[in-house]
N, C-alpha and C positions, 0 to 999 in steps of 0.2 A: 347617525347620519340619515339623511331624509332619503327618500326614494330617487330624488333627482340627483344626489349625490352617487348613489349606487348604479344609477343609469350612465352617468359620466364616466364613472371607473370602468364600468364593462364596456363601454365605448372606446376608451382608450387602450384597454388591454385587447379588444379586437384589433384596433388599429397596429398595435406593437407586435401582436401575434401574427397578422398578416405580414408585416415587413420581415420579421424573423424567419416565416415560411419561405418567403420568397427568396431570401439570401440563402437559405439552406438548398433549395430546389437548384437555385443557378450555379452553386458550387458543385452540387452532384453532376450537373451537365457539363463541367469542365471550365466554367467562366473563371479567368484569373482575376479580372478587374470587375466586379459585378457592377452594373449600372454604365459601365463606358460603352460607348457606341461603337468601339473599335476592339472590343474583347476577342472577336473572333481572328483577327488579324494582328494581334498584340506581339511585339517583340519579344515576350518573354516565352511565347510558344514558338518563334522561329529561332530563338537562339540568340538574337541581336541584342537583348535587354531593352528595357524601356518601352514606350509606347510607339507603335508605328502609324498612330492615326493623325499625325500633322500637329499634335501638343506640343511641339519642341520649343523650347524657350532659351 
């Protein structure tokens, strides 16, 4: 593998590692639906089930 390949692999690993770290931190803070803008007022926290953020279909 050339040095450019190693750099590309390192960049990809950093991106994936950052995404995994974000998910772990969010779950530790109590987010049920990571990335959902309504996760603080989600129906799973209020006991009603589902998302309370207007995504009803």
